PDB file as gemmi writes it, atoms N, CA and C in Angstrom:
CRYST1    1.000    1.000    1.000  90.00  90.00  90.00 P 1                      
ATOM      1  N   MET A   1       0.942  -1.461   0.146  1.00  0.00           N  
ATOM      2  CA  MET A   1      -0.168   0.151  -0.005  1.00  0.00           C  
ATOM      3  C   MET A   1       0.532   1.150  -0.287  1.00  0.00           C  
ATOM      4  N   PRO A   2       0.274   2.543  -0.706  1.00  0.00           N  
ATOM      5  CA  PRO A   2       1.122   3.360  -0.522  1.00  0.00           C  
ATOM      6  C   PRO A   2       1.320   3.740   0.866  1.00  0.00           C  
ATOM      7  N   GLY A   3       2.616   4.268   1.131  1.00  0.00           N  
ATOM      8  CA  GLY A   3       2.918   4.446   2.624  1.00  0.00           C  
ATOM      9  C   GLY A   3       4.374   5.608   2.495  1.00  0.00           C  
ATOM     10  N   GLY A   4       5.081   6.113   4.009  1.00  0.00           N  
ATOM     11  CA  GLY A   4       5.860   6.851   4.102  1.00  0.00           C  
ATOM     12  C   GLY A   4       7.471   6.048   4.037  1.00  0.00           C  
ATOM     13  N   PHE A   5       8.055   6.824   4.857  1.00  0.00           N  
ATOM     14  CA  PHE A   5       9.589   6.867   4.948  1.00  0.00           C  
ATOM     15  C   PHE A   5       9.631   5.394   6.048  1.00  0.00           C  
ATOM     16  N   GLY A   6       8.634   4.443   6.875  1.00  0.00           N  
ATOM     17  CA  GLY A   6       8.381   3.401   8.044  1.00  0.00           C  
ATOM     18  C   GLY A   6       8.396   2.397   6.421  1.00  0.00           C  
ATOM     19  N   THR A   7       7.565   2.369   5.980  1.00  0.00           N  
ATOM     20  CA  THR A   7       6.806   1.815   4.919  1.00  0.00           C  
ATOM     21  C   THR A   7       8.125   1.422   3.706  1.00  0.00           C  
ATOM     22  N   LEU A   8       8.487   2.164   3.389  1.00  0.00           N  
ATOM     23  CA  LEU A   8      10.556   2.274   2.528  1.00  0.00           C  
ATOM     24  C   LEU A   8      11.078   1.828   3.321  1.00  0.00           C  
ATOM     25  N   ASP A   9      11.342   2.043   3.973  1.00  0.00           N  
ATOM     26  CA  ASP A   9      12.502   1.306   5.545  1.00  0.00           C  
ATOM     27  C   ASP A   9      11.954  -0.266   5.088  1.00  0.00           C  
ATOM     28  N   GLU A  10      10.720  -0.631   5.791  1.00  0.00           N  
ATOM     29  CA  GLU A  10      10.578  -2.247   5.946  1.00  0.00           C  
ATOM     30  C   GLU A  10      10.688  -2.780   3.826  1.00  0.00           C  
ATOM     31  N   PHE A  11      10.427  -1.976   3.045  1.00  0.00           N  
ATOM     32  CA  PHE A  11      10.358  -2.618   1.398  1.00  0.00           C  
ATOM     33  C   PHE A  11      11.686  -2.619   1.602  1.00  0.00           C  
ATOM     34  N   ALA A  12      12.869  -2.027   2.038  1.00  0.00           N  
ATOM     35  CA  ALA A  12      14.164  -1.990   1.856  1.00  0.00           C  
ATOM     36  C   ALA A  12      15.072  -3.222   2.793  1.00  0.00           C  
ATOM     37  N   GLU A  13      14.082  -3.629   3.755  1.00  0.00           N  
ATOM     38  CA  GLU A  13      14.772  -4.357   4.409  1.00  0.00           C  
ATOM     39  C   GLU A  13      14.452  -5.352   3.991  1.00  0.00           C  
ATOM     40  N   ILE A  14      13.222  -6.171   3.689  1.00  0.00           N  
ATOM     41  CA  ILE A  14      13.064  -7.154   3.563  1.00  0.00           C  
ATOM     42  C   ILE A  14      13.394  -7.586   1.737  1.00  0.00           C  
ATOM     43  N   LEU A  15      14.112  -6.489   1.076  1.00  0.00           N  
ATOM     44  CA  LEU A  15      13.775  -7.012   0.041  1.00  0.00           C  
ATOM     45  C   LEU A  15      15.663  -6.590   0.084  1.00  0.00           C  
ATOM     46  N   THR A  16      16.562  -6.361   1.184  1.00  0.00           N  
ATOM     47  CA  THR A  16      17.809  -6.561   1.251  1.00  0.00           C  
ATOM     48  C   THR A  16      17.853  -8.244   2.030  1.00  0.00           C  
ATOM     49  N   LEU A  17      16.934  -8.685   2.498  1.00  0.00           N  
ATOM     50  CA  LEU A  17      17.153  -9.518   2.996  1.00  0.00           C  
ATOM     51  C   LEU A  17      17.063 -11.094   2.582  1.00  0.00           C  
ATOM     52  N   VAL A  18      16.260 -10.639   1.222  1.00  0.00           N  
ATOM     53  CA  VAL A  18      15.727 -11.593   0.319  1.00  0.00           C  
ATOM     54  C   VAL A  18      16.948 -11.887  -0.411  1.00  0.00           C  
ATOM     55  N   GLN A  19      17.172 -11.179  -1.350  1.00  0.00           N  
ATOM     56  CA  GLN A  19      18.646 -10.858  -2.134  1.00  0.00           C  
ATOM     57  C   GLN A  19      19.526 -11.689  -1.478  1.00  0.00           C  
ATOM     58  N   THR A  20      19.938 -11.405  -0.012  1.00  0.00           N  
ATOM     59  CA  THR A  20      21.470 -11.879   0.213  1.00  0.00           C  
ATOM     60  C   THR A  20      21.194 -13.663   0.848  1.00  0.00           C  
ATOM     61  N   GLY A  21      20.283 -13.250   0.616  1.00  0.00           N  
ATOM     62  CA  GLY A  21      19.408 -15.037   0.990  1.00  0.00           C  
ATOM     63  C   GLY A  21      19.769 -15.174   2.865  1.00  0.00           C  
ATOM     64  N   LYS A  22      19.774 -13.806   3.633  1.00  0.00           N  
ATOM     65  CA  LYS A  22      19.672 -14.066   5.163  1.00  0.00           C  
ATOM     66  C   LYS A  22      18.206 -14.706   5.285  1.00  0.00           C  
ATOM     67  N   THR A  23      16.787 -15.046   4.751  1.00  0.00           N  
ATOM     68  CA  THR A  23      15.957 -14.955   5.030  1.00  0.00           C  
ATOM     69  C   THR A  23      15.468 -15.990   3.177  1.00  0.00           C  
ATOM     70  N   ARG A  24      14.280 -16.525   3.913  1.00  0.00           N  
ATOM     71  CA  ARG A  24      14.225 -17.425   2.283  1.00  0.00           C  
ATOM     72  C   ARG A  24      12.696 -16.274   1.915  1.00  0.00           C  
ATOM     73  N   LYS A  25      12.643 -16.591   0.134  1.00  0.00           N  
ATOM     74  CA  LYS A  25      12.244 -15.941  -0.516  1.00  0.00           C  
ATOM     75  C   LYS A  25      10.741 -15.956  -0.416  1.00  0.00           C  
ATOM     76  N   ILE A  26      10.127 -14.465  -0.465  1.00  0.00           N  
ATOM     77  CA  ILE A  26       8.683 -14.480  -0.173  1.00  0.00           C  
ATOM     78  C   ILE A  26       8.449 -13.401  -1.069  1.00  0.00           C  
ATOM     79  N   PRO A  27       6.707 -13.563  -1.247  1.00  0.00           N  
ATOM     80  CA  PRO A  27       6.264 -12.435  -1.855  1.00  0.00           C  
ATOM     81  C   PRO A  27       6.825 -11.213  -2.052  1.00  0.00           C  
ATOM     82  N   ILE A  28       6.830  -9.993  -2.830  1.00  0.00           N  
ATOM     83  CA  ILE A  28       7.356  -8.820  -2.229  1.00  0.00           C  
ATOM     84  C   ILE A  28       6.274  -7.762  -3.180  1.00  0.00           C  
ATOM     85  N   ILE A  29       4.863  -7.761  -2.652  1.00  0.00           N  
ATOM     86  CA  ILE A  29       4.095  -7.108  -3.585  1.00  0.00           C  
ATOM     87  C   ILE A  29       3.543  -5.533  -3.110  1.00  0.00           C  
ATOM     88  N   LEU A  30       4.167  -4.724  -3.232  1.00  0.00           N  
ATOM     89  CA  LEU A  30       3.960  -3.337  -3.509  1.00  0.00           C  
ATOM     90  C   LEU A  30       1.941  -3.378  -4.513  1.00  0.00           C  
ATOM     91  N   VAL A  31       0.985  -2.331  -4.218  1.00  0.00           N  
ATOM     92  CA  VAL A  31      -0.028  -2.174  -4.157  1.00  0.00           C  
ATOM     93  C   VAL A  31      -0.358  -0.819  -4.475  1.00  0.00           C  
ATOM     94  N   GLY A  32      -0.596  -0.654  -5.596  1.00  0.00           N  
ATOM     95  CA  GLY A  32      -0.830   0.994  -6.304  1.00  0.00           C  
ATOM     96  C   GLY A  32       0.022   1.568  -7.236  1.00  0.00           C  
ATOM     97  N   THR A  33      -0.135   0.632  -8.392  1.00  0.00           N  
ATOM     98  CA  THR A  33       0.991   0.705  -9.935  1.00  0.00           C  
ATOM     99  C   THR A  33       1.147   2.809 -10.069  1.00  0.00           C  
ATOM    100  N   GLU A  34       0.169   3.615  -9.763  1.00  0.00           N  
ATOM    101  CA  GLU A  34       0.371   4.321  -9.738  1.00  0.00           C  
ATOM    102  C   GLU A  34       1.321   5.001  -8.393  1.00  0.00           C  
ATOM    103  N   PHE A  35       1.188   4.357  -7.437  1.00  0.00           N  
ATOM    104  CA  PHE A  35       2.083   5.565  -6.158  1.00  0.00           C  
ATOM    105  C   PHE A  35       3.794   5.025  -6.805  1.00  0.00           C  
ATOM    106  N   TRP A  36       3.685   3.380  -7.126  1.00  0.00           N  
ATOM    107  CA  TRP A  36       4.885   2.560  -6.634  1.00  0.00           C  
ATOM    108  C   TRP A  36       6.285   2.825  -8.064  1.00  0.00           C  
ATOM    109  N   SER A  37       5.212   3.005  -9.130  1.00  0.00           N  
ATOM    110  CA  SER A  37       6.193   3.120 -10.375  1.00  0.00           C  
ATOM    111  C   SER A  37       7.157   3.557 -10.879  1.00  0.00           C  
ATOM    112  N   GLY A  38       7.037   4.920  -9.906  1.00  0.00           N  
ATOM    113  CA  GLY A  38       8.653   5.991 -10.340  1.00  0.00           C  
ATOM    114  C   GLY A  38       9.736   5.582  -9.889  1.00  0.00           C  
ATOM    115  N   LEU A  39       9.317   4.667  -8.164  1.00  0.00           N  
ATOM    116  CA  LEU A  39      10.365   4.293  -7.576  1.00  0.00           C  
ATOM    117  C   LEU A  39      11.338   3.091  -7.739  1.00  0.00           C  
ATOM    118  N   ILE A  40      10.125   2.084  -8.997  1.00  0.00           N  
ATOM    119  CA  ILE A  40      10.441   0.890  -9.785  1.00  0.00           C  
ATOM    120  C   ILE A  40      11.570   1.744 -10.989  1.00  0.00           C  
ATOM    121  N   ASP A  41      10.934   2.164 -11.202  1.00  0.00           N  
ATOM    122  CA  ASP A  41      11.532   3.294 -12.452  1.00  0.00           C  
ATOM    123  C   ASP A  41      13.096   3.646 -12.317  1.00  0.00           C  
ATOM    124  N   TRP A  42      13.237   4.085 -11.236  1.00  0.00           N  
ATOM    125  CA  TRP A  42      14.468   4.281 -10.509  1.00  0.00           C  
ATOM    126  C   TRP A  42      15.190   3.467 -10.404  1.00  0.00           C  
ATOM    127  N   PHE A  43      14.626   2.753  -9.284  1.00  0.00           N  
ATOM    128  CA  PHE A  43      15.571   1.292  -9.477  1.00  0.00           C  
ATOM    129  C   PHE A  43      16.358   0.873 -10.875  1.00  0.00           C  
ATOM    130  N   LYS A  44      15.260   1.119 -11.847  1.00  0.00           N  
ATOM    131  CA  LYS A  44      16.028   0.006 -12.882  1.00  0.00           C  
ATOM    132  C   LYS A  44      16.654   1.425 -13.811  1.00  0.00           C  
ATOM    133  N   ASN A  45      16.437   2.306 -13.553  1.00  0.00           N  
ATOM    134  CA  ASN A  45      16.923   3.109 -14.618  1.00  0.00           C  
ATOM    135  C   ASN A  45      18.607   4.196 -13.927  1.00  0.00           C  
ATOM    136  N   THR A  46      18.632   3.686 -12.507  1.00  0.00           N  
ATOM    137  CA  THR A  46      19.056   4.306 -12.149  1.00  0.00           C  
ATOM    138  C   THR A  46      19.874   3.679 -11.355  1.00  0.00           C  
ATOM    139  N   MET A  47      19.925   2.710 -10.382  1.00  0.00           N  
ATOM    140  CA  MET A  47      20.273   1.496  -9.753  1.00  0.00           C  
ATOM    141  C   MET A  47      21.262   0.742 -10.342  1.00  0.00           C  
ATOM    142  N   VAL A  48      20.162   0.189 -11.323  1.00  0.00           N  
ATOM    143  CA  VAL A  48      20.753  -0.703 -11.956  1.00  0.00           C  
ATOM    144  C   VAL A  48      21.870  -0.587 -12.582  1.00  0.00           C  
ATOM    145  N   SER A  49      21.822   0.664 -13.806  1.00  0.00           N  
ATOM    146  CA  SER A  49      22.540   1.615 -14.790  1.00  0.00           C  
ATOM    147  C   SER A  49      24.270   1.834 -13.892  1.00  0.00           C  
ATOM    148  N   ALA A  50      24.009   2.014 -12.454  1.00  0.00           N  
ATOM    149  CA  ALA A  50      25.181   2.190 -11.821  1.00  0.00           C  
ATOM    150  C   ALA A  50      25.344   0.871 -11.101  1.00  0.00           C  
ATOM    151  N   GLY A  51      24.990  -0.067 -11.270  1.00  0.00           N  
ATOM    152  CA  GLY A  51      25.346  -1.022 -11.014  1.00  0.00           C  
ATOM    153  C   GLY A  51      25.439  -1.409  -9.241  1.00  0.00           C  
ATOM    154  N   THR A  52      24.740  -0.668  -8.630  1.00  0.00           N  
ATOM    155  CA  THR A  52      24.227  -0.984  -7.350  1.00  0.00           C  
ATOM    156  C   THR A  52      23.387  -2.224  -7.265  1.00  0.00           C  
ATOM    157  N   ILE A  53      22.712  -2.618  -7.976  1.00  0.00           N  
ATOM    158  CA  ILE A  53      21.551  -3.754  -8.002  1.00  0.00           C  
ATOM    159  C   ILE A  53      21.473  -4.442  -9.235  1.00  0.00           C  
ATOM    160  N   ASP A  54      21.299  -5.758  -9.577  1.00  0.00           N  
ATOM    161  CA  ASP A  54      21.116  -6.363 -10.775  1.00  0.00           C  
ATOM    162  C   ASP A  54      20.307  -6.672 -10.772  1.00  0.00           C  
ATOM    163  N   SER A  55      20.074  -6.295 -11.993  1.00  0.00           N  
ATOM    164  CA  SER A  55      18.284  -6.103 -13.286  1.00  0.00           C  
ATOM    165  C   SER A  55      17.414  -7.588 -12.200  1.00  0.00           C  
ATOM    166  N   GLN A  56      18.224  -8.589 -12.188  1.00  0.00           N  
ATOM    167  CA  GLN A  56      17.336  -9.725 -11.854  1.00  0.00           C  
ATOM    168  C   GLN A  56      16.256  -9.043 -10.341  1.00  0.00           C  
ATOM    169  N   ASP A  57      17.597  -8.478  -9.327  1.00  0.00           N  
ATOM    170  CA  ASP A  57      16.719  -8.577  -8.164  1.00  0.00           C  
ATOM    171  C   ASP A  57      15.606  -7.659  -8.232  1.00  0.00           C  
ATOM    172  N   LEU A  58      14.945  -6.750  -9.593  1.00  0.00           N  
ATOM    173  CA  LEU A  58      13.923  -6.122  -9.813  1.00  0.00           C  
ATOM    174  C   LEU A  58      12.901  -7.922  -9.819  1.00  0.00           C  
ATOM    175  N   GLN A  59      13.063  -8.768  -9.985  1.00  0.00           N  
ATOM    176  CA  GLN A  59      12.148  -9.734 -10.024  1.00  0.00           C  
ATOM    177  C   GLN A  59      11.765 -10.467  -8.804  1.00  0.00           C  
ATOM    178  N   LEU A  60      12.228  -9.537  -7.558  1.00  0.00           N  
ATOM    179  CA  LEU A  60      11.893  -9.859  -6.660  1.00  0.00           C  
ATOM    180  C   LEU A  60      10.578  -8.886  -5.935  1.00  0.00           C  
ATOM    181  N   ILE A  61      10.521  -8.299  -6.836  1.00  0.00           N  
ATOM    182  CA  ILE A  61       9.149  -7.537  -6.103  1.00  0.00           C  
ATOM    183  C   ILE A  61       8.291  -7.425  -8.176  1.00  0.00           C  
ATOM    184  N   LYS A  62       6.901  -7.076  -7.292  1.00  0.00           N  
ATOM    185  CA  LYS A  62       5.908  -7.221  -8.241  1.00  0.00           C  
ATOM    186  C   LYS A  62       4.465  -5.765  -7.506  1.00  0.00           C  
ATOM    187  N   ILE A  63       4.362  -5.729  -8.358  1.00  0.00           N  
ATOM    188  CA  ILE A  63       3.462  -4.517  -8.351  1.00  0.00           C  
ATOM    189  C   ILE A  63       1.722  -4.975  -8.621  1.00  0.00           C  
ATOM    190  N   ILE A  64       1.021  -4.456  -7.999  1.00  0.00           N  
ATOM    191  CA  ILE A  64      -0.239  -5.405  -8.705  1.00  0.00           C  
ATOM    192  C   ILE A  64      -1.547  -4.469  -7.870  1.00  0.00           C  
ATOM    193  N   ASP A  65      -2.241  -3.970  -8.537  1.00  0.00           N  
ATOM    194  CA  ASP A  65      -3.462  -3.217  -7.953  1.00  0.00           C  
ATOM    195  C   ASP A  65      -4.902  -3.845  -7.638  1.00  0.00           C  
ATOM    196  N   GLU A  66      -5.130  -5.059  -8.109  1.00  0.00           N  
ATOM    197  CA  GLU A  66      -6.367  -5.834  -8.007  1.00  0.00           C  
ATOM    198  C   GLU A  66      -6.202  -5.930  -6.738  1.00  0.00           C  
ATOM    199  N   PRO A  67      -7.099  -7.306  -5.739  1.00  0.00           N  
ATOM    200  CA  PRO A  67      -7.373  -7.376  -4.308  1.00  0.00           C  
ATOM    201  C   PRO A  67      -6.924  -9.098  -4.834  1.00  0.00           C  
ATOM    202  N   GLN A  68      -7.497  -9.197  -5.724  1.00  0.00           N  
ATOM    203  CA  GLN A  68      -7.959 -10.945  -6.148  1.00  0.00           C  
ATOM    204  C   GLN A  68      -6.506 -11.635  -6.747  1.00  0.00           C  
ATOM    205  N   ALA A  69      -5.984 -10.669  -7.595  1.00  0.00           N  
ATOM    206  CA  ALA A  69      -4.783 -10.983  -7.848  1.00  0.00           C  
ATOM    207  C   ALA A  69      -3.238 -10.573  -6.897  1.00  0.00           C  
ATOM    208  N   ILE A  70      -3.971 -10.288  -5.703  1.00  0.00           N  
ATOM    209  CA  ILE A  70      -2.700  -9.574  -4.993  1.00  0.00           C  
ATOM    210  C   ILE A  70      -2.847 -11.388  -4.314  1.00  0.00           C  
ATOM    211  N   VAL A  71      -3.773 -12.204  -3.929  1.00  0.00           N  
ATOM    212  CA  VAL A  71      -3.873 -12.900  -3.233  1.00  0.00           C  
ATOM    213  C   VAL A  71      -3.803 -14.217  -4.328  1.00  0.00           C  
ATOM    214  N   ASP A  72      -4.075 -14.342  -5.478  1.00  0.00           N  
ATOM    215  CA  ASP A  72      -3.120 -15.558  -6.763  1.00  0.00           C  
ATOM    216  C   ASP A  72      -1.470 -15.387  -6.432  1.00  0.00           C  
ATOM    217  N   ALA A  73      -1.305 -14.159  -6.367  1.00  0.00           N  
ATOM    218  CA  ALA A  73      -0.078 -14.394  -6.281  1.00  0.00           C  
ATOM    219  C   ALA A  73       1.057 -14.550  -4.781  1.00  0.00           C  
ATOM    220  N   ILE A  74       0.325 -14.826  -3.477  1.00  0.00           N  
ATOM    221  CA  ILE A  74       0.505 -15.493  -2.446  1.00  0.00           C  
ATOM    222  C   ILE A  74       0.154 -16.457  -2.880  1.00  0.00           C  
ATOM    223  N   PHE A  75      -1.042 -17.368  -3.587  1.00  0.00           N  
ATOM    224  CA  PHE A  75      -0.955 -18.813  -3.690  1.00  0.00           C  
ATOM    225  C   PHE A  75      -0.356 -19.539  -4.718  1.00  0.00           C  
ATOM    226  N   ASP A  76       0.284 -18.563  -5.814  1.00  0.00           N  
ATOM    227  CA  ASP A  76       0.861 -19.268  -6.669  1.00  0.00           C  
ATOM    228  C   ASP A  76       2.196 -18.991  -5.943  1.00  0.00           C  
ATOM    229  N   HIS A  77       2.780 -18.208  -5.418  1.00  0.00           N  
ATOM    230  CA  HIS A  77       4.424 -18.612  -4.907  1.00  0.00           C  
ATOM    231  C   HIS A  77       4.074 -20.046  -4.023  1.00  0.00           C  
ATOM    232  N   TYR A  78       3.504 -20.278  -3.442  1.00  0.00           N  
ATOM    233  CA  TYR A  78       3.370 -21.305  -1.900  1.00  0.00           C  
ATOM    234  C   TYR A  78       2.751 -22.510  -2.839  1.00  0.00           C  
ATOM    235  N   GLU A  79       2.181 -22.086  -4.095  1.00  0.00           N  
ATOM    236  CA  GLU A  79       1.425 -24.065  -4.298  1.00  0.00           C  
ATOM    237  C   GLU A  79       2.167 -25.110  -4.446  1.00  0.00           C  
ATOM    238  N   HIS A  80       4.319 -24.676  -5.068  1.00  0.00           N  
ATOM    239  CA  HIS A  80       4.514 -25.696  -4.897  1.00  0.00           C  
ATOM    240  C   HIS A  80       5.859 -25.762  -3.667  1.00  0.00           C  
ATOM    241  N   ARG A  81       5.243 -24.933  -2.370  1.00  0.00           N  
ATOM    242  CA  ARG A  81       6.294 -24.820  -1.662  1.00  0.00           C  
ATOM    243  C   ARG A  81       5.800 -24.753  -0.806  1.00  0.00           C  
ATOM    244  N   CYS A  82       6.008 -25.137   0.894  1.00  0.00           N  
ATOM    245  CA  CYS A  82       5.903 -24.957   2.283  1.00  0.00           C  
ATOM    246  C   CYS A  82       5.781 -24.010   2.915  1.00  0.00           C  
ATOM    247  N   PHE A  83       5.744 -23.415   3.803  1.00  0.00           N  
ATOM    248  CA  PHE A  83       6.111 -22.633   4.799  1.00  0.00           C  
ATOM    249  C   PHE A  83       6.755 -22.266   5.155  1.00  0.00           C  
ATOM    250  N   GLU A  84       7.732 -23.591   5.317  1.00  0.00           N  
ATOM    251  CA  GLU A  84       9.007 -23.458   5.882  1.00  0.00           C  
ATOM    252  C   GLU A  84      10.176 -23.256   5.190  1.00  0.00           C  
ATOM    253  N   PRO A  85      11.260 -22.929   5.441  1.00  0.00           N  
ATOM    254  CA  PRO A  85      12.201 -22.970   4.191  1.00  0.00           C  
ATOM    255  C   PRO A  85      12.753 -23.878   3.815  1.00  0.00           C  
ATOM    256  N   SER A  86      12.803 -23.768   2.481  1.00  0.00           N  
ATOM    257  CA  SER A  86      13.745 -25.437   1.760  1.00  0.00           C  
ATOM    258  C   SER A  86      15.048 -25.695   2.542  1.00  0.00           C  
ATOM    259  N   ALA A  87      16.023 -26.709   2.084  1.00  0.00           N  
ATOM    260  CA  ALA A  87      16.953 -26.910   2.842  1.00  0.00           C  
ATOM    261  C   ALA A  87      17.824 -26.335   2.358  1.00  0.00           C  
ATOM    262  N   GLU A  88      18.291 -25.275   1.416  1.00  0.00           N  
ATOM    263  CA  GLU A  88      18.932 -24.821   0.662  1.00  0.00           C  
ATOM    264  C   GLU A  88      18.720 -23.195   1.155  1.00  0.00           C  
ATOM    265  N   GLU A  89      17.399 -23.218   1.823  1.00  0.00           N  
ATOM    266  CA  GLU A  89      17.572 -21.644   2.559  1.00  0.00           C  
ATOM    267  C   GLU A  89      17.901 -21.803   3.884  1.00  0.00           C  
ATOM    268  N   HIS A  90      17.624 -22.829   4.452  1.00  0.00           N  
ATOM    269  CA  HIS A  90      17.978 -22.976   5.457  1.00  0.00           C  
ATOM    270  C   HIS A  90      19.335 -22.695   5.545  1.00  0.00           C  
ATOM    271  N   GLU A  91      20.445 -23.859   4.898  1.00  0.00           N  
ATOM    272  CA  GLU A  91      21.388 -23.437   4.863  1.00  0.00           C  
ATOM    273  C   GLU A  91      22.099 -22.004   4.882  1.00  0.00           C  
ATOM    274  N   LYS A  92      21.641 -21.276   3.878  1.00  0.00           N  
ATOM    275  CA  LYS A  92      21.986 -20.222   3.822  1.00  0.00           C  
ATOM    276  C   LYS A  92      21.761 -19.120   4.775  1.00  0.00           C  
ATOM    277  N   MET A  93      20.551 -19.409   6.110  1.00  0.00           N  
ATOM    278  CA  MET A  93      20.626 -18.724   6.699  1.00  0.00           C  
ATOM    279  C   MET A  93      21.365 -19.385   7.426  1.00  0.00           C  
ATOM    280  N   LEU A  94      21.575 -20.115   7.966  1.00  0.00           N  
ATOM    281  CA  LEU A  94      22.474 -20.496   9.075  1.00  0.00           C  
ATOM    282  C   LEU A  94      24.199 -20.166   8.788  1.00  0.00           C  
ATOM    283  N   ASP A  95      24.678 -19.525   7.310  1.00  0.00           N  
ATOM    284  CA  ASP A  95      25.683 -18.436   6.970  1.00  0.00           C  
ATOM    285  C   ASP A  95      25.183 -17.652   7.317  1.00  0.00           C  
ATOM    286  N   LEU A  96      24.803 -16.547   8.298  1.00  0.00           N  
ATOM    287  CA  LEU A  96      24.333 -15.660   8.402  1.00  0.00           C  
ATOM    288  C   LEU A  96      25.682 -15.304   9.043  1.00  0.00           C  
TER     289      LEU A  96                                                      
END                                                                             
């Protein structure tokens, strides 16, 4: 949902934890294309170009507007995996 500095802080934190493998991959969904698209464009045009993030990192994020599509994205993510970390994820988390 649209938010302020606290939301940006939490967003950056979960992106960093997932990107570095310190936590398991989870759906990171931003609600509101109009609100979030400028930030994501900046990620693409500035951060990727500067080499501070990889373009693959952007695949961690989904921007979705419709409530049912949000629910579907969450269920799709967990359809073929359990809620517990996989053996690979567990091993990465032990390597903190």
